[in-house]
Kinemage of the C-alpha trace (Angstrom):
@kinemage 1
@onewidth
@group {chain A} dominant
@subgroup {mainchain}
@vectorlist {calphas} color= white
{ca met a 1} P -11.265 19.718 3.306
{ca val a 2} L -8.430 16.980 3.351
{ca ala a 3} L -5.097 17.811 4.860
{ca ser a 4} L -2.339 15.466 3.622
{ca ala a 5} L 0.102 13.864 6.504
{ca lys a 6} L 2.960 15.847 7.373
{ca gly a 7} L 6.246 15.234 5.495
{ca arg a 8} L 4.732 12.977 2.591
{ca phe a 9} L 5.094 15.282 -0.200
{ca val a 10} L 7.377 14.542 -2.931
{ca ser a 11} L 8.176 16.012 -6.316
{ca val a 12} L 8.084 14.021 -9.603
{ca leu a 13} L 11.743 14.130 -10.866
{ca ala a 14} L 12.617 13.981 -14.614
{ca val a 15} L 13.943 10.706 -15.829
{ca ala a 16} L 15.492 9.981 -18.884
{ca ala a 17} L 13.922 7.303 -21.321
{ca ala a 18} L 15.870 3.799 -21.428
{ca leu a 19} L 16.417 2.288 -24.404
{ca ala a 20} L 16.116 -1.861 -24.513
{ca ala a 21} L 15.201 -4.924 -26.826
{ca val a 22} L 11.636 -6.106 -26.627
{ca leu a 23} L 9.918 -9.363 -27.827
{ca leu a 24} L 6.402 -9.443 -29.794
{ca tyr a 25} L 4.379 -11.597 -27.665
{ca arg a 26} L 0.577 -11.778 -27.210
{ca ala a 27} L 0.113 -13.447 -23.895
{ca pro a 28} L -3.248 -15.330 -23.080
{ca phe a 29} L -5.267 -13.378 -20.358
{ca ser a 30} L -6.445 -16.589 -19.047
{ca lys a 31} L -3.402 -17.688 -17.145
{ca ser a 32} L -2.476 -16.645 -13.610
{ca leu a 33} L 0.843 -15.175 -12.064
{ca gly a 34} L 2.636 -18.107 -9.988
{ca gly a 35} L -0.616 -19.969 -9.577
{ca glu a 36} L -1.680 -17.454 -6.980
{ca gly a 37} L -4.270 -15.690 -9.313
{ca cys a 38} L -3.260 -12.241 -8.663
{ca ser a 39} L -2.710 -11.765 -12.409
{ca leu a 40} L -4.396 -12.634 -15.595
{ca leu a 41} L -0.725 -12.949 -16.992
{ca pro a 42} L 1.773 -15.684 -16.497
{ca his a 43} L 4.866 -13.363 -16.315
{ca asp a 44} L 6.120 -10.859 -13.893
{ca his a 45} L 8.716 -9.333 -16.010
{ca phe a 46} L 7.197 -8.284 -19.528
{ca trp a 47} L 6.843 -4.921 -21.946
{ca ile a 48} L 3.726 -3.229 -22.836
{ca ala a 49} L 3.715 -0.881 -25.918
{ca ser a 50} L 1.690 1.234 -27.852
{ca asp a 51} L 1.800 4.246 -30.319
{ca arg a 52} L 0.119 6.333 -27.727
{ca val a 53} L 1.988 6.120 -24.228
{ca val a 54} L 1.597 8.990 -21.850
{ca thr a 55} L 4.844 9.542 -20.308
{ca leu a 56} L 7.953 11.940 -19.868
{ca gly a 57} L 5.549 14.710 -20.584
{ca arg a 58} L 4.865 13.400 -24.183
{ca val a 59} L 2.261 11.443 -25.745
{ca gly a 60} L 3.886 9.040 -28.477
{ca pro a 61} L 5.006 5.441 -29.578
{ca ala a 62} L 6.969 3.599 -26.710
{ca ala a 63} L 7.225 0.130 -24.805
{ca val a 64} L 7.161 0.237 -21.186
{ca glu a 65} L 9.177 -2.563 -19.419
{ca val a 66} L 7.629 -3.797 -16.080
{ca lys a 67} L 9.760 -5.905 -13.768
{ca gly a 68} L 8.962 -7.033 -10.230
{ca gly a 69} L 5.856 -4.969 -10.147
{ca leu a 70} L 7.642 -1.902 -11.017
{ca ile a 71} L 8.484 0.137 -14.228
{ca asn a 72} L 12.022 -1.001 -14.924
{ca ala a 73} L 12.484 1.283 -18.295
{ca ile a 74} L 10.868 2.842 -20.961
{ca ala a 75} L 11.980 2.880 -25.015
{ca val a 76} L 10.618 5.823 -26.758
{ca gly a 77} L 9.935 6.096 -30.554
{ca asp a 78} L 10.116 3.135 -32.916
{ca tyr a 79} L 10.437 0.326 -30.269
{ca arg a 80} L 9.242 -2.402 -32.852
{ca ser a 81} L 12.465 -1.947 -34.518
{ca phe a 82} L 14.537 -3.407 -31.457
{ca val a 83} L 16.004 -6.863 -31.326
{ca leu a 84} L 13.101 -8.866 -29.739
{ca arg a 85} L 13.963 -10.625 -26.431
{ca arg a 86} L 11.368 -10.488 -23.919
{ca pro a 87} L 7.493 -10.762 -23.799
{ca leu a 88} L 5.579 -7.656 -25.152
{ca leu a 89} L 1.621 -6.918 -25.044
{ca asp a 90} L 1.416 -4.344 -28.078
{ca tyr a 91} L -1.773 -2.544 -27.576
{ca gly a 92} L -1.388 -0.911 -31.233
{ca asp a 93} L -2.800 2.711 -30.916
{ca ala a 94} L -4.818 1.934 -27.759
{ca val a 95} L -3.770 4.743 -25.003
{ca ile a 96} L -1.162 3.479 -22.146
{ca met a 97} L -1.589 5.779 -19.316
{ca pro a 98} L -0.629 5.928 -15.726
{ca gly a 99} L -3.402 4.263 -13.631
{ca leu a 100} L -6.256 6.668 -12.242
{ca ile a 101} L -5.829 7.403 -8.345
{ca asp a 102} L -9.273 8.158 -6.931
{ca val a 103} L -8.685 10.172 -3.555
{ca his a 104} L -12.329 10.413 -2.498
{ca ala a 105} L -14.443 7.182 -2.543
{ca his a 106} L -16.843 5.675 0.374
{ca leu a 107} L -16.562 2.029 0.242
{ca asp a 108} L -18.637 1.682 3.245
{ca glu a 109} L -17.079 -1.315 5.166
{ca pro a 110} L -17.298 -2.181 7.819
{ca gly a 111} L -20.803 -1.625 8.820
{ca arg a 112} L -22.542 -0.881 5.803
{ca ala a 113} L -21.257 -3.208 3.289
{ca glu a 114} L -24.676 -3.880 1.813
{ca trp a 115} L -24.260 -0.365 0.335
{ca glu a 116} L -20.900 -1.358 -1.370
{ca gly a 117} L -17.916 -2.869 0.402
{ca phe a 118} L -14.124 -3.427 -0.446
{ca ser a 119} L -14.859 -6.359 -2.748
{ca thr a 120} L -17.304 -4.813 -5.416
{ca gly a 121} L -15.927 -1.484 -4.971
{ca thr a 122} L -12.358 -2.316 -5.816
{ca arg a 123} L -13.628 -4.478 -8.527
{ca ala a 124} L -15.559 -1.557 -10.360
{ca ala a 125} L -12.313 0.652 -9.678
{ca ala a 126} L -10.080 -1.806 -11.589
{ca ala a 127} L -12.800 -2.109 -14.446
{ca gly a 128} L -12.535 1.648 -14.748
{ca gly a 129} L -8.794 1.952 -14.859
{ca ile a 130} L -8.814 3.157 -11.111
{ca thr a 131} L -5.231 1.399 -9.803
{ca thr a 132} L -5.596 3.173 -6.340
{ca leu a 133} L -8.190 4.682 -4.301
{ca val a 134} L -8.429 6.402 -0.906
{ca asp a 135} L -11.283 5.647 1.369
{ca met a 136} L -13.128 8.305 3.014
{ca pro a 137} L -13.600 7.902 6.732
{ca leu a 138} L -17.360 8.121 6.813
{ca asn a 139} L -20.332 6.163 5.575
{ca ser a 140} L -18.833 3.306 7.248
{ca phe a 141} L -19.770 2.426 10.317
{ca pro a 142} L -17.919 3.350 13.007
{ca ser a 143} L -16.226 6.484 11.089
{ca thr a 144} L -12.395 6.112 10.828
{ca val a 145} L -11.282 8.576 13.763
{ca ser a 146} L -9.096 6.647 15.988
{ca glu a 147} L -6.419 4.265 15.531
{ca glu a 148} L -8.810 1.237 16.713
{ca thr a 149} L -11.526 2.258 13.908
{ca leu a 150} L -8.523 2.342 11.186
{ca lys a 151} L -7.671 -1.220 12.460
{ca met a 152} L -11.419 -2.368 11.974
{ca lys a 153} L -10.982 -0.795 8.266
{ca leu a 154} L -7.959 -2.947 7.825
{ca glu a 155} L -9.131 -6.356 8.958
{ca ala a 156} L -12.462 -5.583 6.842
{ca ala a 157} L -10.431 -5.324 3.621
{ca gln a 158} L -8.381 -8.310 4.255
{ca asp a 159} L -8.324 -10.358 0.796
{ca lys a 160} L -10.933 -8.091 -0.615
{ca leu a 161} L -8.806 -5.396 -2.719
{ca tyr a 162} L -8.434 -5.772 -6.242
{ca val a 163} L -6.550 -2.290 -6.515
{ca asp a 164} L -4.479 -0.609 -4.020
{ca val a 165} L -6.450 1.252 -0.948
{ca gly a 166} L -5.244 3.933 1.267
{ca phe a 167} L -7.526 5.533 4.182
{ca trp a 168} L -8.252 8.889 5.001
{ca gly a 169} L -8.722 9.399 8.884
{ca gly a 170} L -11.276 12.062 10.403
{ca leu a 171} L -10.802 15.167 12.039
{ca val a 172} L -13.822 15.568 14.312
{ca pro a 173} L -14.613 17.524 17.463
{ca glu a 174} L -13.498 14.631 19.853
{ca asn a 175} L -9.869 14.410 18.610
{ca ala a 176} L -9.292 18.042 16.767
{ca phe a 177} L -7.529 19.419 19.910
{ca asn a 178} L -5.822 16.310 20.891
{ca pro a 179} L -2.445 15.978 19.460
{ca ser a 180} L -1.745 12.747 20.689
{ca ala a 181} L -4.805 11.070 19.417
{ca leu a 182} L -4.376 12.643 15.849
{ca glu a 183} L -0.583 11.517 15.875
{ca ser a 184} L -1.730 8.037 16.826
{ca leu a 185} L -4.009 7.956 13.864
{ca leu a 186} L -1.672 9.183 11.514
{ca asn a 187} L 1.160 6.925 12.784
{ca ala a 188} L -1.212 3.990 12.356
{ca gly a 189} L -1.208 4.861 8.747
{ca val a 190} L -4.131 7.128 7.599
{ca leu a 191} L -2.736 9.219 4.606
{ca gly a 192} L -4.276 12.117 5.949
{ca leu a 193} L -7.273 13.939 7.632
{ca lys a 194} L -10.730 14.720 6.294
{ca ser a 195} L -12.843 17.014 8.284
{ca phe a 196} L -16.513 18.941 7.345
{ca met a 197} L -17.179 22.576 8.072
{ca cys a 198} L -20.747 21.862 7.441
{ca pro a 199} L -23.230 18.795 8.639
{ca ser a 200} L -21.825 15.489 6.965
{ca gly a 201} L -25.205 13.478 7.366
{ca ile a 202} L -23.479 10.884 9.404
{ca asn a 203} L -24.205 11.238 13.089
{ca asp a 204} L -20.632 9.713 14.317
{ca phe a 205} L -18.718 12.545 12.093
{ca pro a 206} L -19.854 15.762 13.398
{ca met a 207} L -18.452 18.832 11.677
{ca thr a 208} L -15.757 21.061 12.960
{ca asn a 209} L -15.271 24.764 12.946
{ca ser a 210} L -13.119 27.354 11.382
{ca thr a 211} L -10.845 27.238 14.767
{ca his a 212} L -10.110 23.180 14.053
{ca ile a 213} L -8.865 24.505 10.380
{ca glu a 214} L -7.015 27.387 11.305
{ca asp a 215} L -5.005 25.094 13.648
{ca ala a 216} L -4.242 22.804 10.882
{ca lys a 217} L -3.314 25.626 8.588
{ca arg a 218} L -0.959 27.011 11.188
{ca ser a 219} L 0.809 23.568 11.566
{ca gly a 220} L 1.595 23.578 7.882
{ca ala a 221} L -1.327 21.402 6.318
{ca ser a 222} L -1.535 21.900 2.573
{ca leu a 223} L -4.855 22.873 0.941
{ca ser a 224} L -6.195 21.596 -2.455
{ca ile a 225} L -9.150 21.930 -4.468
{ca glu a 226} L -10.844 19.204 -6.452
{ca thr a 227} L -14.001 18.581 -8.066
{ca cys a 228} L -16.253 15.415 -9.502
{ca pro a 229} L -16.970 14.401 -12.870
{ca his a 230} L -20.738 14.787 -12.105
{ca tyr a 231} L -20.307 18.232 -11.586
{ca leu a 232} L -18.464 18.500 -15.075
{ca ala a 233} L -21.169 16.328 -16.713
{ca phe a 234} L -24.658 17.311 -15.451
{ca ser a 235} L -26.476 20.583 -15.069
{ca ser a 236} L -29.491 21.065 -12.954
{ca glu a 237} L -31.672 21.831 -16.109
{ca glu a 238} L -30.868 18.344 -17.363
{ca val a 239} L -31.806 16.350 -14.049
{ca pro a 240} L -35.132 14.840 -14.840
{ca asp a 241} L -38.062 15.612 -12.143
{ca gly a 242} L -37.768 13.391 -9.377
{ca asp a 243} L -34.912 11.306 -10.596
{ca thr a 244} L -33.022 10.983 -7.060
{ca arg a 245} L -29.969 9.193 -8.536
{ca phe a 246} L -28.873 12.684 -9.281
{ca lys a 247} L -29.076 13.799 -5.560
{ca cys a 248} L -25.581 14.655 -4.140
{ca ser a 249} L -23.979 17.068 -1.900
{ca pro a 250} L -23.399 19.790 -2.781
{ca pro a 251} L -25.950 19.654 -5.140
{ca ile a 252} L -25.688 19.583 -9.046
{ca arg a 253} L -25.995 23.340 -10.162
{ca asp a 254} L -27.014 25.204 -13.354
{ca asp a 255} L -25.138 25.212 -16.586
{ca thr a 256} L -23.541 28.438 -15.861
{ca asn a 257} L -21.800 26.908 -12.691
{ca arg a 258} L -20.490 23.701 -15.000
{ca glu a 259} L -19.253 26.041 -17.430
{ca asn a 260} L -17.232 27.931 -14.814
{ca leu a 261} L -16.239 24.606 -13.251
{ca trp a 262} L -14.747 23.702 -16.693
{ca lys a 263} L -12.943 27.147 -16.904
{ca ala a 264} L -11.458 26.767 -13.535
{ca leu a 265} L -10.084 23.212 -13.988
{ca leu a 266} L -8.708 24.211 -17.727
{ca asp a 267} L -7.001 27.161 -16.105
{ca gly a 268} L -5.534 25.056 -13.371
{ca his a 269} L -7.580 26.626 -10.575
{ca ile a 270} L -8.840 23.428 -9.481
{ca asp a 271} L -6.036 20.624 -8.966
{ca met a 272} L -7.370 17.476 -9.610
{ca leu a 273} L -10.889 15.068 -10.164
{ca ser a 274} L -12.166 12.593 -7.894
{ca ser a 275} L -15.259 10.560 -8.136
{ca asp a 276} L -16.839 10.985 -4.660
{ca his a 277} L -18.053 7.611 -5.222
{ca ser a 278} L -21.079 7.527 -2.466
{ca pro a 279} L -23.412 4.554 -3.121
{ca ser a 280} L -26.337 3.269 -1.082
{ca thr a 281} L -28.724 0.519 -1.498
{ca pro a 282} L -31.615 1.385 -3.956
{ca asp a 283} L -34.397 1.910 -1.191
{ca leu a 284} L -32.408 4.832 0.435
{ca lys a 285} L -32.430 6.474 -2.920
{ca leu a 286} L -36.482 6.641 -3.000
{ca met a 287} L -36.598 6.445 -6.695
{ca glu a 288} L -40.360 5.550 -6.999
{ca glu a 289} L -41.055 8.406 -4.428
{ca gly a 290} L -38.707 10.994 -5.999
{ca asn a 291} L -38.471 12.701 -3.179
{ca phe a 292} L -35.059 14.780 -3.229
{ca leu a 293} L -35.249 16.249 0.215
{ca arg a 294} L -35.408 12.608 1.899
{ca ala a 295} L -33.229 10.560 -0.407
{ca trp a 296} L -29.560 9.591 0.194
{ca gly a 297} L -27.371 11.961 -1.596
{ca gly a 298} L -24.577 10.524 -3.580
{ca ile a 299} L -23.490 9.417 -7.249
{ca ser a 300} L -22.486 6.083 -7.840
{ca ser a 301} L -19.825 6.650 -10.590
{ca leu a 302} L -16.550 4.573 -9.417
{ca gln a 303} L -16.167 2.503 -12.524
{ca phe a 304} L -17.073 5.679 -15.099
{ca val a 305} L -15.049 8.382 -14.055
{ca leu a 306} L -12.338 8.112 -17.055
{ca pro a 307} L -14.987 7.419 -20.064
{ca val a 308} L -17.113 10.414 -18.166
{ca thr a 309} L -14.243 12.867 -17.952
{ca trp a 310} L -13.017 12.034 -21.389
{ca ser a 311} L -16.578 12.112 -23.014
{ca tyr a 312} L -17.787 15.589 -21.555
{ca gly a 313} L -14.393 17.181 -21.645
{ca arg a 314} L -13.601 16.512 -25.321
{ca lys a 315} L -15.483 19.625 -26.621
{ca tyr a 316} L -13.318 21.674 -24.430
{ca gly a 317} L -10.417 20.250 -26.042
{ca ile a 318} L -8.807 18.182 -22.910
{ca thr a 319} L -5.627 16.347 -23.654
{ca leu a 320} L -4.175 12.938 -22.390
{ca asn a 321} L -1.595 14.673 -20.297
{ca gln a 322} L -4.182 16.894 -18.605
{ca leu a 323} L -6.301 13.706 -17.769
{ca ala a 324} L -2.914 12.021 -16.214
{ca ser a 325} L -2.360 15.149 -14.323
{ca trp a 326} L -6.001 15.442 -12.836
{ca trp a 327} L -6.508 11.861 -12.378
{ca ser a 328} L -2.746 10.670 -11.579
{ca glu a 329} L -0.194 12.805 -10.931
{ca lys a 330} L -2.108 15.414 -8.630
{ca pro a 331} L -3.595 13.034 -6.483
{ca ala a 332} L -0.485 10.883 -6.064
{ca lys a 333} L 0.885 13.907 -4.667
{ca leu a 334} L -2.003 14.618 -2.182
{ca ala a 335} L -1.925 11.203 -0.930
{ca gly a 336} L 1.668 11.124 -0.567
{ca gln a 337} L 2.295 8.124 -2.893
{ca lys a 338} L 5.806 8.982 -4.021
{ca asn a 339} L 6.074 5.889 -6.419
{ca lys a 340} L 2.584 6.369 -8.201
{ca gly a 341} L 0.966 8.855 -10.488
{ca ala a 342} L 3.459 8.903 -13.340
{ca ile a 343} L 4.778 6.180 -16.045
{ca leu a 344} L 8.432 6.480 -14.984
{ca pro a 345} L 11.249 4.104 -14.177
{ca gly a 346} L 11.126 3.190 -10.533
{ca tyr a 347} L 7.399 3.611 -10.091
{ca his a 348} L 4.804 1.316 -9.273
{ca ala a 349} L 3.618 -0.610 -12.783
{ca asp a 350} L 0.114 0.939 -12.221
{ca ile a 351} L -1.248 1.380 -15.640
{ca val a 352} L -4.393 1.684 -17.262
{ca val a 353} L -4.873 0.698 -21.178
{ca trp a 354} L -7.978 2.219 -23.198
{ca lys a 355} L -9.323 3.218 -26.248
{ca pro a 356} L -10.768 6.896 -26.372
{ca glu a 357} L -12.631 6.424 -29.611
{ca thr a 358} L -14.739 3.430 -28.558
{ca glu a 359} L -18.217 4.288 -28.066
{ca phe a 360} L -20.505 2.444 -25.837
{ca gln a 361} L -24.056 2.540 -24.314
{ca leu a 362} L -24.010 2.552 -20.674
{ca asp a 363} L -27.149 0.088 -20.127
{ca asp a 364} L -27.995 -3.129 -18.739
{ca asn a 365} L -25.910 -4.876 -21.441
{ca his a 366} L -22.836 -3.277 -20.177
{ca ala a 367} L -20.828 -5.090 -17.277
{ca ile a 368} L -21.389 -2.875 -14.111
{ca tyr a 369} L -19.181 -4.397 -10.957
{ca his a 370} L -20.774 -1.759 -8.217
{ca lys a 371} L -22.867 -3.448 -5.603
{ca his a 372} L -25.912 -1.718 -6.896
{ca gln a 373} L -26.148 -1.562 -10.824
{ca asn a 374} L -29.358 0.470 -11.050
{ca ile a 375} L -28.719 3.428 -9.306
{ca ser a 376} L -25.883 5.341 -11.348
{ca ala a 377} L -27.084 8.741 -12.713
{ca tyr a 378} L -24.864 7.713 -15.708
{ca leu a 379} L -27.157 4.702 -16.958
{ca gly a 380} L -28.341 5.362 -20.350
{ca lys a 381} L -25.774 7.740 -21.058
{ca gln a 382} L -23.466 7.227 -24.426
{ca leu a 383} L -19.923 7.483 -23.457
{ca ser a 384} L -16.398 7.164 -25.070
{ca gly a 385} L -13.359 5.611 -23.702
{ca lys a 386} L -13.507 1.769 -22.958
{ca val a 387} L -11.030 0.462 -20.702
{ca leu a 388} L -9.132 -2.654 -22.049
{ca ser a 389} L -6.174 -3.489 -19.247
{ca thr a 390} L -5.581 -2.472 -15.795
{ca phe a 391} L -2.414 -3.307 -14.193
{ca val a 392} L -1.686 -2.760 -10.364
{ca arg a 393} L 2.197 -3.195 -9.504
{ca gly a 394} L 2.719 -5.074 -12.575
{ca asn a 395} L -0.300 -7.495 -12.077
{ca leu a 396} L -3.134 -7.565 -14.715
{ca val a 397} L -5.834 -7.243 -12.560
{ca phe a 398} L -8.692 -6.329 -15.321
{ca ala a 399} L -8.871 -7.293 -19.150
{ca glu a 400} L -11.245 -8.279 -21.704
{ca asp a 401} L -14.023 -7.783 -18.954
{ca lys a 402} L -12.336 -10.314 -16.615
{ca his a 403} L -10.848 -9.843 -13.028
{ca ala a 404} L -7.962 -11.555 -11.618
{ca asn a 405} L -8.938 -14.689 -9.693
{ca val a 406} L -7.526 -13.605 -6.406
{ca ala a 407} L -7.759 -9.771 -4.806
{ca cys a 408} L -4.004 -9.038 -4.366
{ca gly a 409} L -4.429 -5.122 -3.798
{ca gly a 410} L -2.239 -3.481 -0.871
{ca ser a 411} L -3.858 -1.398 1.807
{ca arg a 412} L -2.111 1.150 3.853
{ca ala a 413} L 1.634 0.966 4.129
{ca ala a 414} L 1.809 -1.345 1.301
{ca ile a 415} L 0.853 1.475 -1.227
{ca val a 416} L 3.185 4.085 0.929
{ca asp a 417} L 6.541 2.088 0.709
{ca pro a 418} L 8.081 1.296 -2.658
């Protein structure tokens, strides 16, 4: 369960589209912004456009003006007929959508950086169209349960973030009834508190109980429901015997359960999606032994959640607007990110550009940016939906299978403030 920090929820306001003049220009992706290397573009003021822009509750032709890291204006309709005055990246019929916000990821640093780490994890996120992720307080060591351990996280993340990163704090028995300790943790910058009502599998992150949770409800904490792409993609009948890459918690269940999850998601009973990216070193998966009881539980998936959701959701008729709601709008609200989660004037220019129709085989020939490439349950799958470009606050951080030279993502307060 995750409870958001008090007072950080805001509603998305309707904004009228602005009209503006643009210049057709294909900027080289090899240049960096201002010599700092944060962006693969040489501009901080430009337009991007396509025939399929997800904005203002619609999908259609539009151009989006990016200026100083923010979305400055949106021109809907036949943008190509305007007088051309500013650089424009025209993506044709590719989809331009709000960048994904993953509110449930384990980056494992400090303490277990050999499992993943901020640099490789956020590079994988950028390659997958994720522009913001929120790191869970466990699997790193020590767990993030105090102001001091949060500071250790921030120090470990310094100069390693290719996307924006926030942090959940941990609600554990030692701080559950200590208001000053929890307030200190929240004031230090965590976006909310995570707790378990069953054993977490990590010794320094013990489970709480219903009394602790009830105390947080009474104080006005909000509840939400999420699920993960691997529960929508796989069923227990399809998991090969002994293939411990599929071990996760809770476990992958049967096809009936999978169908019920899809129905709940489509009917609005499940609010959002998240990766629960939970990597480890290959030896902990015990792939040669094939022992599900002893193997580490966790699906490595951060880079693939967009094409996986799209590929397995097409038979259910999912729409681009639904994707934006599940992966951007609702997660932004949960994490209290008032300037993220939509393509609207005044919001951060966090944008993913992708081709839903492009198919690819996820194999050794596909660039994989996770720390350990061979432990993902998605290896060997045929997927649809190739990410072309990812912008984080106006910086083109990923394009044409290249990352920006410098990791310029923000952490904590940098993603809370405008």
